[in-house]
N, CA, C and O atoms as CSV, one atom per row, in Angstrom:
chain,resi,resn,atom,element,x,y,z
A,1,MET,N,N,12.729,11.785,1.819
A,1,MET,CA,C,11.351,11.780,2.235
A,1,MET,C,C,10.890,10.347,2.521
A,1,MET,O,O,10.137,10.106,3.465
A,2,GLY,N,N,11.346,9.409,1.703
A,2,GLY,CA,C,10.985,8.012,1.919
A,2,GLY,C,C,11.538,7.474,3.225
A,2,GLY,O,O,10.866,6.724,3.933
A,3,ALA,N,N,12.778,7.865,3.545
A,3,ALA,CA,C,13.394,7.419,4.797
A,3,ALA,C,C,12.629,7.967,5.994
A,3,ALA,O,O,12.475,7.281,7.004
A,4,THR,N,N,12.154,9.199,5.883
A,4,THR,CA,C,11.374,9.796,6.965
A,4,THR,C,C,10.066,9.036,7.177
A,4,THR,O,O,9.634,8.842,8.313
A,5,LEU,N,N,9.451,8.617,6.103
A,5,LEU,CA,C,8.211,7.830,6.220
A,5,LEU,C,C,8.466,6.488,6.894
A,5,LEU,O,O,7.702,6.066,7.762
A,6,ILE,N,N,9.537,5.826,6.494
A,6,ILE,CA,C,9.885,4.538,7.104
A,6,ILE,C,C,10.182,4.726,8.590
A,6,ILE,O,O,9.675,3.980,9.428
A,7,ASP,N,N,11.008,5.728,8.915
A,7,ASP,CA,C,11.338,5.988,10.319
A,7,ASP,C,C,10.097,6.356,11.120
A,7,ASP,O,O,9.954,5.950,12.273
A,8,GLY,N,N,9.205,7.121,10.512
A,8,GLY,CA,C,7.967,7.500,11.191
A,8,GLY,C,C,7.086,6.301,11.492
A,8,GLY,O,O,6.477,6.225,12.558
A,9,LEU,N,N,7.018,5.370,10.560
A,9,LEU,CA,C,6.239,4.150,10.803
A,9,LEU,C,C,6.856,3.327,11.926
A,9,LEU,O,O,6.153,2.830,12.805
A,10,ILE,N,N,8.160,3.191,11.885
A,10,ILE,CA,C,8.844,2.389,12.905
A,10,ILE,C,C,8.707,3.021,14.291
A,10,ILE,O,O,8.404,2.334,15.267
A,11,SER,N,N,8.932,4.332,14.366
A,11,SER,CA,C,8.919,4.983,15.680
A,11,SER,C,C,7.529,5.411,16.128
A,11,SER,O,O,7.330,5.682,17.312
A,12,GLY,N,N,6.569,5.481,15.225
A,12,GLY,CA,C,5.249,5.981,15.593
A,12,GLY,C,C,4.144,4.963,15.685
A,12,GLY,O,O,3.076,5.265,16.218
A,13,LEU,N,N,4.368,3.753,15.177
A,13,LEU,CA,C,3.298,2.765,15.161
A,13,LEU,C,C,2.878,2.340,16.566
A,13,LEU,O,O,1.698,2.426,16.907
A,14,LEU,N,N,3.810,1.890,17.370
A,14,LEU,CA,C,3.467,1.451,18.727
A,14,LEU,C,C,2.922,2.599,19.580
A,14,LEU,O,O,1.904,2.413,20.247
A,15,PRO,N,N,3.555,3.781,19.589
A,15,PRO,CA,C,2.957,4.888,20.344
A,15,PRO,C,C,1.548,5.236,19.863
A,15,PRO,O,O,0.680,5.560,20.674
A,16,GLY,N,N,1.317,5.171,18.564
A,16,GLY,CA,C,-0.014,5.455,18.028
A,16,GLY,C,C,-1.052,4.464,18.509
A,16,GLY,O,O,-2.176,4.839,18.841
A,17,ILE,N,N,-0.672,3.196,18.545
A,17,ILE,CA,C,-1.588,2.158,19.045
A,17,ILE,C,C,-1.885,2.386,20.526
A,17,ILE,O,O,-3.038,2.314,20.950
A,18,LEU,N,N,-0.843,2.660,21.307
A,18,LEU,CA,C,-1.039,2.906,22.745
A,18,LEU,C,C,-1.899,4.145,22.981
A,18,LEU,O,O,-2.745,4.152,23.876
A,19,TYR,N,N,-1.689,5.182,22.191
A,19,TYR,CA,C,-2.486,6.397,22.312
A,19,TYR,C,C,-3.957,6.093,22.004
A,19,TYR,O,O,-4.849,6.557,22.714
A,20,ALA,N,N,-4.208,5.323,20.954
A,20,ALA,CA,C,-5.582,4.974,20.581
A,20,ALA,C,C,-6.257,4.160,21.682
A,20,ALA,O,O,-7.425,4.387,21.998
A,21,ILE,N,N,-5.529,3.220,22.261
A,21,ILE,CA,C,-6.087,2.430,23.369
A,21,ILE,C,C,-6.409,3.337,24.541
A,21,ILE,O,O,-7.477,3.225,25.144
A,22,GLY,N,N,-5.498,4.227,24.865
A,22,GLY,CA,C,-5.714,5.144,25.981
A,22,GLY,C,C,-6.906,6.051,25.757
A,22,GLY,O,O,-7.712,6.249,26.666
A,23,MET,N,N,-7.029,6.609,24.555
A,23,MET,CA,C,-8.141,7.515,24.273
A,23,MET,C,C,-9.473,6.779,24.217
A,23,MET,O,O,-10.519,7.371,24.481
A,24,ALA,N,N,-9.444,5.491,23.875
A,24,ALA,CA,C,-10.684,4.703,23.848
A,24,ALA,C,C,-11.226,4.496,25.263
A,24,ALA,O,O,-12.407,4.198,25.440
A,25,GLN,N,N,-10.376,4.651,26.255
A,25,GLN,CA,C,-10.806,4.454,27.632
A,25,GLN,C,C,-11.328,5.731,28.286
A,25,GLN,O,O,-11.766,5.699,29.436
A,26,VAL,N,N,-11.287,6.833,27.581
A,26,VAL,CA,C,-11.810,8.094,28.111
A,26,VAL,C,C,-13.327,8.008,28.158
A,26,VAL,O,O,-13.971,7.632,27.178
A,27,LYS,N,N,-13.884,8.357,29.296
A,27,LYS,CA,C,-15.331,8.313,29.467
A,27,LYS,C,C,-15.877,9.744,29.502
A,27,LYS,O,O,-15.367,10.586,30.241
A,28,PRO,N,N,-16.906,10.014,28.710
A,28,PRO,CA,C,-17.461,11.373,28.718
A,28,PRO,C,C,-18.210,11.665,30.018
A,28,PRO,O,O,-18.781,10.767,30.635
A,29,ALA,N,N,-18.196,12.899,30.411
A,29,ALA,CA,C,-18.922,13.328,31.604
A,29,ALA,C,C,-20.373,13.635,31.238
A,29,ALA,O,O,-20.684,14.008,30.106
A,30,THR,N,N,-21.248,13.469,32.223
A,30,THR,CA,C,-22.651,13.843,32.061
A,30,THR,C,C,-22.866,15.131,32.843
A,30,THR,O,O,-22.682,15.167,34.059
A,31,CYS,N,N,-23.256,16.184,32.140
A,31,CYS,CA,C,-23.413,17.482,32.773
A,31,CYS,C,C,-24.870,17.926,32.726
A,31,CYS,O,O,-25.565,17.722,31.731
A,32,THR,N,N,-25.317,18.535,33.817
A,32,THR,CA,C,-26.687,19.056,33.891
A,32,THR,C,C,-26.658,20.447,34.508
A,32,THR,O,O,-25.732,20.797,35.240
A,33,SER,N,N,-27.662,21.217,34.210
A,33,SER,CA,C,-27.789,22.528,34.842
A,33,SER,C,C,-29.185,22.639,35.438
A,33,SER,O,O,-30.163,22.162,34.863
A,34,ASN,N,N,-29.257,23.277,36.603
A,34,ASN,CA,C,-30.526,23.487,37.290
A,34,ASN,C,C,-31.095,24.807,36.797
A,34,ASN,O,O,-30.496,25.866,36.982
A,35,GLN,N,N,-32.264,24.728,36.163
A,35,GLN,CA,C,-32.881,25.919,35.584
A,35,GLN,C,C,-33.264,26.949,36.647
A,35,GLN,O,O,-33.246,28.153,36.392
A,36,VAL,N,N,-33.609,26.466,37.835
A,36,VAL,CA,C,-34.067,27.360,38.905
A,36,VAL,C,C,-32.887,28.075,39.569
A,36,VAL,O,O,-32.889,29.300,39.697
A,37,THR,N,N,-31.882,27.307,39.987
A,37,THR,CA,C,-30.759,27.895,40.725
A,37,THR,C,C,-29.620,28.354,39.809
A,37,THR,O,O,-28.779,29.153,40.219
A,38,GLY,N,N,-29.591,27.856,38.585
A,38,GLY,CA,C,-28.524,28.214,37.657
A,38,GLY,C,C,-27.232,27.453,37.909
A,38,GLY,O,O,-26.202,27.751,37.305
A,39,GLN,N,N,-27.290,26.459,38.811
A,39,GLN,CA,C,-26.083,25.691,39.100
A,39,GLN,C,C,-25.839,24.664,37.993
A,39,GLN,O,O,-26.765,24.126,37.387
A,40,PHE,N,N,-24.578,24.425,37.764
A,40,PHE,CA,C,-24.146,23.510,36.720
A,40,PHE,C,C,-23.324,22.424,37.398
A,40,PHE,O,O,-22.445,22.731,38.203
A,41,SER,N,N,-23.596,21.144,37.083
A,41,SER,CA,C,-22.829,20.069,37.702
A,41,SER,C,C,-22.562,18.961,36.690
A,41,SER,O,O,-23.357,18.699,35.788
A,42,CYS,N,N,-21.430,18.334,36.874
A,42,CYS,CA,C,-21.024,17.222,36.014
A,42,CYS,C,C,-20.692,16.009,36.869
A,42,CYS,O,O,-20.136,16.138,37.960
A,43,THR,N,N,-21.037,14.838,36.367
A,43,THR,CA,C,-20.712,13.595,37.061
A,43,THR,C,C,-20.087,12.625,36.067
A,43,THR,O,O,-20.318,12.708,34.861
A,44,GLY,N,N,-19.297,11.713,36.596
A,44,GLY,CA,C,-18.671,10.699,35.753
A,44,GLY,C,C,-17.554,11.294,34.927
A,44,GLY,O,O,-17.038,12.373,35.222
A,45,GLY,N,N,-17.196,10.574,33.896
A,45,GLY,CA,C,-16.146,11.044,33.000
A,45,GLY,C,C,-14.762,10.807,33.567
A,45,GLY,O,O,-14.605,10.383,34.712
A,46,GLY,N,N,-13.786,11.081,32.767
A,46,GLY,CA,C,-12.402,10.960,33.203
A,46,GLY,C,C,-11.594,10.078,32.278
A,46,GLY,O,O,-12.120,9.448,31.360
A,47,LEU,N,N,-10.314,10.050,32.542
A,47,LEU,CA,C,-9.395,9.291,31.708
A,47,LEU,C,C,-9.349,7.817,32.058
A,47,LEU,O,O,-8.985,6.992,31.220
A,48,GLY,N,N,-9.710,7.474,33.279
A,48,GLY,CA,C,-9.624,6.081,33.686
A,48,GLY,C,C,-8.183,5.608,33.590
A,48,GLY,O,O,-7.248,6.353,33.886
A,49,GLY,N,N,-8.019,4.361,33.171
A,49,GLY,CA,C,-6.675,3.804,33.017
A,49,GLY,C,C,-6.010,4.232,31.725
A,49,GLY,O,O,-4.851,3.896,31.479
A,50,GLY,N,N,-6.735,4.971,30.898
A,50,GLY,CA,C,-6.203,5.364,29.605
A,50,GLY,C,C,-4.995,6.264,29.684
A,50,GLY,O,O,-4.165,6.272,28.776
A,51,VAL,N,N,-4.886,7.019,30.754
A,51,VAL,CA,C,-3.753,7.946,30.884
A,51,VAL,C,C,-2.431,7.182,30.901
A,51,VAL,O,O,-1.420,7.692,30.417
A,52,VAL,N,N,-2.425,5.978,31.446
A,52,VAL,CA,C,-1.202,5.169,31.484
A,52,VAL,C,C,-0.770,4.827,30.057
A,52,VAL,O,O,0.411,4.920,29.724
A,53,PHE,N,N,-1.724,4.435,29.221
A,53,PHE,CA,C,-1.400,4.093,27.833
A,53,PHE,C,C,-0.912,5.316,27.057
A,53,PHE,O,O,0.046,5.223,26.289
A,54,VAL,N,N,-1.566,6.460,27.255
A,54,VAL,CA,C,-1.173,7.680,26.564
A,54,VAL,C,C,0.237,8.099,26.994
A,54,VAL,O,O,1.062,8.436,26.145
A,55,LEU,N,N,0.519,8.083,28.278
A,55,LEU,CA,C,1.848,8.458,28.771
A,55,LEU,C,C,2.918,7.469,28.310
A,55,LEU,O,O,4.022,7.877,27.953
A,56,LEU,N,N,2.601,6.178,28.316
A,56,LEU,CA,C,3.547,5.170,27.848
A,56,LEU,C,C,3.841,5.375,26.363
A,56,LEU,O,O,4.991,5.284,25.932
A,57,GLY,N,N,2.800,5.650,25.590
A,57,GLY,CA,C,2.992,5.931,24.169
A,57,GLY,C,C,3.866,7.153,23.948
A,57,GLY,O,O,4.744,7.147,23.085
A,58,ALA,N,N,3.626,8.202,24.728
A,58,ALA,CA,C,4.428,9.425,24.606
A,58,ALA,C,C,5.886,9.155,24.980
A,58,ALA,O,O,6.799,9.663,24.329
A,59,LEU,N,N,6.104,8.364,26.020
A,59,LEU,CA,C,7.464,8.038,26.450
A,59,LEU,C,C,8.194,7.227,25.377
A,59,LEU,O,O,9.365,7.480,25.091
A,60,ILE,N,N,7.507,6.261,24.790
A,60,ILE,CA,C,8.112,5.455,23.729
A,60,ILE,C,C,8.411,6.330,22.507
A,60,ILE,O,O,9.469,6.191,21.893
A,61,ALA,N,N,7.490,7.227,22.152
A,61,ALA,CA,C,7.701,8.111,21.005
A,61,ALA,C,C,8.914,9.022,21.241
A,61,ALA,O,O,9.724,9.222,20.336
A,62,LEU,N,N,9.036,9.567,22.442
A,62,LEU,CA,C,10.180,10.413,22.768
A,62,LEU,C,C,11.483,9.619,22.685
A,62,LEU,O,O,12.464,10.082,22.102
A,63,GLY,N,N,11.487,8.432,23.268
A,63,GLY,CA,C,12.679,7.585,23.224
A,63,GLY,C,C,13.067,7.210,21.807
A,63,GLY,O,O,14.247,7.240,21.457
A,64,ALA,N,N,12.088,6.857,20.989
A,64,ALA,CA,C,12.359,6.489,19.597
A,64,ALA,C,C,12.906,7.678,18.819
A,64,ALA,O,O,13.820,7.527,18.009
A,65,THR,N,N,12.352,8.849,19.061
A,65,THR,CA,C,12.826,10.055,18.376
A,65,THR,C,C,14.269,10.366,18.764
A,65,THR,O,O,15.093,10.675,17.903
A,66,LEU,N,N,14.571,10.286,20.043
A,66,LEU,CA,C,15.947,10.538,20.491
A,66,LEU,C,C,16.908,9.494,19.930
A,66,LEU,O,O,18.042,9.820,19.579
A,67,TRP,N,N,16.462,8.245,19.844
A,67,TRP,CA,C,17.302,7.189,19.276
A,67,TRP,C,C,17.573,7.456,17.798
A,67,TRP,O,O,18.700,7.275,17.336
A,68,LEU,N,N,16.547,7.887,17.044
A,68,LEU,CA,C,16.733,8.209,15.631
A,68,LEU,C,C,17.703,9.370,15.458
A,68,LEU,O,O,18.554,9.344,14.569
A,69,ILE,N,N,17.578,10.390,16.307
A,69,ILE,CA,C,18.499,11.535,16.249
A,69,ILE,C,C,19.918,11.076,16.559
A,69,ILE,O,O,20.869,11.502,15.904
A,70,TYR,N,N,20.060,10.213,17.555
A,70,TYR,CA,C,21.381,9.674,17.918
A,70,TYR,C,C,21.987,8.910,16.736
A,70,TYR,O,O,23.152,9.113,16.393
A,71,GLN,N,N,21.200,8.039,16.123
A,71,GLN,CA,C,21.691,7.265,14.982
A,71,GLN,C,C,22.098,8.167,13.824
A,71,GLN,O,O,23.146,7.973,13.208
A,72,GLU,N,N,21.262,9.149,13.539
A,72,GLU,CA,C,21.549,10.071,12.448
A,72,GLU,C,C,22.805,10.887,12.731
A,72,GLU,O,O,23.596,11.155,11.827
A,73,GLY,N,N,22.983,11.278,13.990
A,73,GLY,CA,C,24.141,12.093,14.353
A,73,GLY,C,C,25.440,11.323,14.415
A,73,GLY,O,O,26.491,11.863,14.071
A,74,THR,N,N,25.396,10.071,14.848
A,74,THR,CA,C,26.638,9.315,15.025
A,74,THR,C,C,27.040,8.491,13.809
A,74,THR,O,O,28.231,8.337,13.537
A,75,THR,N,N,26.065,7.957,13.072
A,75,THR,CA,C,26.391,7.126,11.907
A,75,THR,C,C,25.938,7.765,10.598
A,75,THR,O,O,26.377,7.356,9.523
A,76,GLY,N,N,25.061,8.765,10.683
A,76,GLY,CA,C,24.508,9.376,9.487
A,76,GLY,C,C,23.306,8.633,8.935
A,76,GLY,O,O,22.700,9.062,7.953
A,77,GLN,N,N,22.958,7.510,9.570
A,77,GLN,CA,C,21.865,6.694,9.050
A,77,GLN,C,C,20.883,6.282,10.133
A,77,GLN,O,O,21.264,5.892,11.236
A,78,THR,N,N,19.608,6.381,9.781
A,78,THR,CA,C,18.542,5.782,10.563
A,78,THR,C,C,18.165,4.488,9.840
A,78,THR,O,O,18.749,4.166,8.805
A,79,ILE,N,N,17.209,3.757,10.368
A,79,ILE,CA,C,16.777,2.535,9.686
A,79,ILE,C,C,16.257,2.858,8.288
A,79,ILE,O,O,16.573,2.156,7.327
A,80,GLY,N,N,15.462,3.917,8.174
A,80,GLY,CA,C,14.927,4.303,6.874
A,80,GLY,C,C,16.025,4.684,5.889
A,80,GLY,O,O,15.966,4.318,4.715
A,81,LYS,N,N,17.016,5.410,6.360
A,81,LYS,CA,C,18.125,5.801,5.486
A,81,LYS,C,C,18.935,4.572,5.060
A,81,LYS,O,O,19.383,4.486,3.917
A,82,LYS,N,N,19.119,3.627,5.981
A,82,LYS,CA,C,19.831,2.393,5.625
A,82,LYS,C,C,19.073,1.634,4.544
A,82,LYS,O,O,19.670,1.120,3.598
A,83,MET,N,N,17.750,1.567,4.692
A,83,MET,CA,C,16.941,0.844,3.713
A,83,MET,C,C,17.014,1.496,2.334
A,83,MET,O,O,16.935,0.803,1.319
A,84,LEU,N,N,17.164,2.815,2.287
A,84,LEU,CA,C,17.243,3.527,1.014
A,84,LEU,C,C,18.678,3.788,0.566
A,84,LEU,O,O,18.912,4.442,-0.450
A,85,ASN,N,N,19.646,3.264,1.344
A,85,ASN,CA,C,21.062,3.371,1.019
A,85,ASN,C,C,21.533,4.825,0.910
A,85,ASN,O,O,22.246,5.188,-0.025
A,86,ILE,N,N,21.123,5.651,1.882
A,86,ILE,CA,C,21.557,7.044,1.942
A,86,ILE,C,C,22.028,7.349,3.359
A,86,ILE,O,O,21.735,6.606,4.296
A,87,ARG,N,N,22.753,8.442,3.503
A,87,ARG,CA,C,23.166,8.871,4.842
A,87,ARG,C,C,23.344,10.379,4.871
A,87,ARG,O,O,23.567,11.014,3.840
A,88,LEU,N,N,23.241,10.942,6.071
A,88,LEU,CA,C,23.359,12.373,6.309
A,88,LEU,C,C,24.777,12.678,6.778
A,88,LEU,O,O,25.282,12.041,7.702
A,89,VAL,N,N,25.420,13.660,6.134
A,89,VAL,CA,C,26.791,14.029,6.501
A,89,VAL,C,C,26.949,15.546,6.481
A,89,VAL,O,O,26.143,16.271,5.896
A,90,ARG,N,N,28.015,16.001,7.140
A,90,ARG,CA,C,28.372,17.422,7.066
A,90,ARG,C,C,28.865,17.724,5.657
A,90,ARG,O,O,29.605,16.942,5.060
A,91,GLU,N,N,28.451,18.850,5.150
A,91,GLU,CA,C,28.807,19.222,3.780
A,91,GLU,C,C,30.309,19.425,3.607
A,91,GLU,O,O,30.865,19.048,2.575
A,92,GLN,N,N,30.975,20.018,4.601
A,92,GLN,CA,C,32.382,20.376,4.436
A,92,GLN,C,C,33.344,19.192,4.486
A,92,GLN,O,O,34.375,19.222,3.814
A,93,ASP,N,N,33.034,18.138,5.271
A,93,ASP,CA,C,33.998,17.043,5.373
A,93,ASP,C,C,33.407,15.647,5.194
A,93,ASP,O,O,34.145,14.663,5.256
A,94,GLY,N,N,32.115,15.534,4.977
A,94,GLY,CA,C,31.509,14.231,4.726
A,94,GLY,C,C,31.400,13.325,5.945
A,94,GLY,O,O,31.157,12.126,5.804
A,95,GLN,N,N,31.577,13.879,7.131
A,95,GLN,CA,C,31.490,13.089,8.364
A,95,GLN,C,C,30.115,13.253,9.014
A,95,GLN,O,O,29.422,14.239,8.762
A,96,PRO,N,N,29.715,12.276,9.861
A,96,PRO,CA,C,28.453,12.438,10.601
A,96,PRO,C,C,28.507,13.705,11.449
A,96,PRO,O,O,29.580,14.110,11.896
A,97,LEU,N,N,27.353,14.330,11.670
A,97,LEU,CA,C,27.342,15.644,12.308
A,97,LEU,C,C,27.316,15.625,13.822
A,97,LEU,O,O,27.503,16.679,14.431
A,98,GLY,N,N,27.099,14.500,14.457
A,98,GLY,CA,C,27.062,14.424,15.908
A,98,GLY,C,C,25.644,14.603,16.435
A,98,GLY,O,O,24.786,15.172,15.761
A,99,PHE,N,N,25.410,14.112,17.642
A,99,PHE,CA,C,24.066,14.140,18.218
A,99,PHE,C,C,23.527,15.555,18.368
A,99,PHE,O,O,22.376,15.818,18.017
A,100,GLY,N,N,24.346,16.474,18.888
A,100,GLY,CA,C,23.888,17.839,19.140
A,100,GLY,C,C,23.419,18.536,17.876
A,100,GLY,O,O,22.352,19.150,17.870
A,101,MET,N,N,24.190,18.453,16.818
A,101,MET,CA,C,23.806,19.104,15.566
A,101,MET,C,C,22.652,18.366,14.890
A,101,MET,O,O,21.839,18.989,14.207
A,102,ALA,N,N,22.572,17.048,15.073
A,102,ALA,CA,C,21.422,16.302,14.535
A,102,ALA,C,C,20.140,16.750,15.235
A,102,ALA,O,O,19.081,16.833,14.613
A,103,LEU,N,N,20.242,17.036,16.526
A,103,LEU,CA,C,19.095,17.551,17.273
A,103,LEU,C,C,18.725,18.955,16.774
A,103,LEU,O,O,17.548,19.256,16.576
A,104,VAL,N,N,19.723,19.798,16.574
A,104,VAL,CA,C,19.462,21.144,16.057
A,104,VAL,C,C,18.837,21.057,14.666
A,104,VAL,O,O,17.925,21.821,14.353
A,105,ARG,N,N,19.312,20.143,13.835
A,105,ARG,CA,C,18.743,19.961,12.493
A,105,ARG,C,C,17.277,19.565,12.593
A,105,ARG,O,O,16.438,20.063,11.842
A,106,ARG,N,N,16.975,18.673,13.521
A,106,ARG,CA,C,15.588,18.238,13.702
A,106,ARG,C,C,14.710,19.419,14.113
A,106,ARG,O,O,13.585,19.555,13.630
A,107,ILE,N,N,15.209,20.256,14.985
A,107,ILE,CA,C,14.466,21.456,15.404
A,107,ILE,C,C,14.308,22.408,14.220
A,107,ILE,O,O,13.248,23.007,14.039
A,108,CYS,N,N,15.358,22.547,13.418
A,108,CYS,CA,C,15.304,23.440,12.257
A,108,CYS,C,C,14.303,22.968,11.200
A,108,CYS,O,O,13.880,23.759,10.357
A,109,HIS,N,N,13.928,21.713,11.235
A,109,HIS,CA,C,12.913,21.231,10.286
A,109,HIS,C,C,11.589,21.969,10.480
A,109,HIS,O,O,10.738,21.945,9.591
A,110,ALA,N,N,11.404,22.616,11.615
A,110,ALA,CA,C,10.203,23.445,11.798
A,110,ALA,C,C,10.180,24.566,10.767
A,110,ALA,O,O,9.110,24.979,10.320
A,111,ILE,N,N,11.354,25.057,10.389
A,111,ILE,CA,C,11.440,26.109,9.378
A,111,ILE,C,C,11.003,25.570,8.012
A,111,ILE,O,O,10.442,26.306,7.201
A,112,ASP,N,N,11.262,24.289,7.764
A,112,ASP,CA,C,10.816,23.678,6.515
A,112,ASP,C,C,9.292,23.687,6.407
A,112,ASP,O,O,8.744,23.730,5.306
A,113,ALA,N,N,8.619,23.646,7.542
A,113,ALA,CA,C,7.156,23.578,7.554
A,113,ALA,C,C,6.489,24.949,7.464
A,113,ALA,O,O,5.332,25.043,7.054
A,114,ILE,N,N,7.193,26.004,7.835
A,114,ILE,CA,C,6.561,27.332,7.927
A,114,ILE,C,C,5.941,27.782,6.602
A,114,ILE,O,O,4.767,28.151,6.587
A,115,PRO,N,N,6.682,27.765,5.490
A,115,PRO,CA,C,6.045,28.241,4.255
A,115,PRO,C,C,5.275,27.121,3.547
A,115,PRO,O,O,5.645,26.698,2.451
A,116,CYS,N,N,4.206,26.650,4.182
A,116,CYS,CA,C,3.350,25.601,3.597
A,116,CYS,C,C,4.121,24.324,3.271
A,116,CYS,O,O,3.837,23.678,2.262
A,117,TYR,N,N,5.082,23.954,4.099
A,117,TYR,CA,C,5.878,22.737,3.968
A,117,TYR,C,C,6.768,22.708,2.725
A,117,TYR,O,O,7.243,21.645,2.325
A,118,VAL,N,N,6.993,23.867,2.119
A,118,VAL,CA,C,7.826,23.948,0.918
A,118,VAL,C,C,9.252,23.484,1.207
A,118,VAL,O,O,9.903,22.901,0.340
A,119,GLY,N,N,9.734,23.739,2.410
A,119,GLY,CA,C,11.102,23.346,2.752
A,119,GLY,C,C,11.339,21.857,2.643
A,119,GLY,O,O,12.448,21.430,2.319
A,120,PHE,N,N,10.313,21.052,2.910
A,120,PHE,CA,C,10.455,19.605,2.786
A,120,PHE,C,C,10.488,19.176,1.321
A,120,PHE,O,O,11.059,18.137,0.991
A,121,LEU,N,N,9.878,19.971,0.444
A,121,LEU,CA,C,9.869,19.665,-0.984
A,121,LEU,C,C,11.062,20.270,-1.717
A,121,LEU,O,O,11.352,19.891,-2.852
A,122,TRP,N,N,11.754,21.211,-1.073
A,122,TRP,CA,C,12.854,21.923,-1.694
A,122,TRP,C,C,13.903,20.998,-2.329
A,122,TRP,O,O,14.426,21.333,-3.392
A,123,PRO,N,N,14.231,19.850,-1.723
A,123,PRO,CA,C,15.227,18.964,-2.340
A,123,PRO,C,C,14.849,18.475,-3.743
A,123,PRO,O,O,15.719,18.043,-4.499
A,124,LEU,N,N,13.578,18.537,-4.091
A,124,LEU,CA,C,13.164,18.070,-5.417
A,124,LEU,C,C,13.763,18.905,-6.541
A,124,LEU,O,O,13.982,18.388,-7.636
A,125,TRP,N,N,14.035,20.197,-6.291
A,125,TRP,CA,C,14.604,21.043,-7.334
A,125,TRP,C,C,15.926,21.700,-6.943
A,125,TRP,O,O,16.527,22.406,-7.753
A,126,ASP,N,N,16.375,21.481,-5.733
A,126,ASP,CA,C,17.647,22.054,-5.286
A,126,ASP,C,C,18.805,21.223,-5.849
A,126,ASP,O,O,18.735,19.995,-5.858
A,127,GLU,N,N,19.861,21.879,-6.315
A,127,GLU,CA,C,20.974,21.136,-6.918
A,127,GLU,C,C,21.702,20.247,-5.912
A,127,GLU,O,O,22.246,19.208,-6.288
A,128,LYS,N,N,21.719,20.643,-4.638
A,128,LYS,CA,C,22.351,19.807,-3.607
A,128,LYS,C,C,21.343,18.915,-2.886
A,128,LYS,O,O,21.715,18.150,-1.995
A,129,ARG,N,N,20.075,19.010,-3.267
A,129,ARG,CA,C,18.996,18.208,-2.667
A,129,ARG,C,C,18.876,18.462,-1.161
A,129,ARG,O,O,18.728,17.519,-0.385
A,130,GLN,N,N,18.939,19.732,-0.746
A,130,GLN,CA,C,18.885,20.098,0.661
A,130,GLN,C,C,17.533,20.696,1.034
A,130,GLN,O,O,16.918,21.418,0.249
A,131,THR,N,N,17.084,20.380,2.250
A,131,THR,CA,C,15.948,21.084,2.831
A,131,THR,C,C,16.480,22.402,3.391
A,131,THR,O,O,17.688,22.637,3.388
A,132,PHE,N,N,15.574,23.264,3.874
A,132,PHE,CA,C,16.027,24.502,4.504
A,132,PHE,C,C,16.878,24.181,5.737
A,132,PHE,O,O,17.874,24.855,5.998
A,133,ALA,N,N,16.485,23.154,6.490
A,133,ALA,CA,C,17.245,22.758,7.677
A,133,ALA,C,C,18.655,22.325,7.287
A,133,ALA,O,O,19.619,22.662,7.974
A,134,ASP,N,N,18.781,21.582,6.192
A,134,ASP,CA,C,20.109,21.162,5.725
A,134,ASP,C,C,20.965,22.367,5.344
A,134,ASP,O,O,22.168,22.381,5.606
A,135,LYS,N,N,20.359,23.367,4.734
A,135,LYS,CA,C,21.103,24.567,4.349
A,135,LYS,C,C,21.586,25.318,5.595
A,135,LYS,O,O,22.709,25.821,5.626
A,136,ILE,N,N,20.730,25.389,6.620
A,136,ILE,CA,C,21.090,26.084,7.860
A,136,ILE,C,C,22.234,25.372,8.570
A,136,ILE,O,O,23.171,26.017,9.039
A,137,ILE,N,N,22.165,24.048,8.651
A,137,ILE,CA,C,23.146,23.255,9.396
A,137,ILE,C,C,24.343,22.856,8.527
A,137,ILE,O,O,25.336,22.348,9.049
A,138,SER,N,N,24.265,23.077,7.218
A,138,SER,CA,C,25.311,22.692,6.254
A,138,SER,C,C,25.497,21.178,6.201
A,138,SER,O,O,26.596,20.660,6.397
A,139,THR,N,N,24.396,20.488,5.932
A,139,THR,CA,C,24.444,19.035,5.773
A,139,THR,C,C,23.887,18.651,4.415
A,139,THR,O,O,23.138,19.409,3.798
A,140,VAL,N,N,24.261,17.471,3.958
A,140,VAL,CA,C,23.742,16.911,2.717
A,140,VAL,C,C,23.428,15.442,2.935
A,140,VAL,O,O,24.015,14.789,3.798
A,141,VAL,N,N,22.507,14.938,2.155
A,141,VAL,CA,C,22.207,13.510,2.159
A,141,VAL,C,C,22.871,12.927,0.929
A,141,VAL,O,O,22.648,13.391,-0.189
A,142,VAL,N,N,23.692,11.899,1.143
A,142,VAL,CA,C,24.460,11.285,0.056
A,142,VAL,C,C,24.154,9.793,-0.032
A,142,VAL,O,O,23.623,9.198,0.906
A,143,VAL,N,N,24.496,9.207,-1.165
A,143,VAL,CA,C,24.357,7.763,-1.337
A,143,VAL,C,C,25.442,7.077,-0.517
A,143,VAL,O,O,26.601,7.491,-0.541
A,144,SER,N,N,25.064,6.026,0.210
A,144,SER,CA,C,26.019,5.306,1.063
A,144,SER,C,C,26.977,4.490,0.209
A,144,SER,O,O,26.663,4.092,-0.913
A,145,GLN,N,N,28.136,4.256,0.768
A,145,GLN,CA,C,29.158,3.431,0.101
A,145,GLN,C,C,28.885,1.966,0.351
A,145,GLN,O,O,29.630,1.109,-0.125
């Protein structure tokens, strides 16, 4: 859980700042209605240049997420996992699981969230310290050598 927080800060800080800058540039529209004719009209408003910041933030967030999945799949470690001296491996042979299965594991983390996020807390009392996604993909997090 600590590694996820570290990775989230690293991969989400810059996109979050760019998103905030972009949303700050959104201008509200002024809308009026004509009581006699019943017509409704709006003037002004729009995203302005903010859409560039929002899209850039989204692109950076996507790239960072894919990079983290790649690192986890090929080496078993993200920056957060390295800092905590842990790594993700296949349960049966202790090897990194590869990019494709790391991506599937990331998608399976949605299952961890379904029952009120219990799946993310499951490692606290599970003997193998696995989330639901780890159980599905047959992975474990181990202390690095």
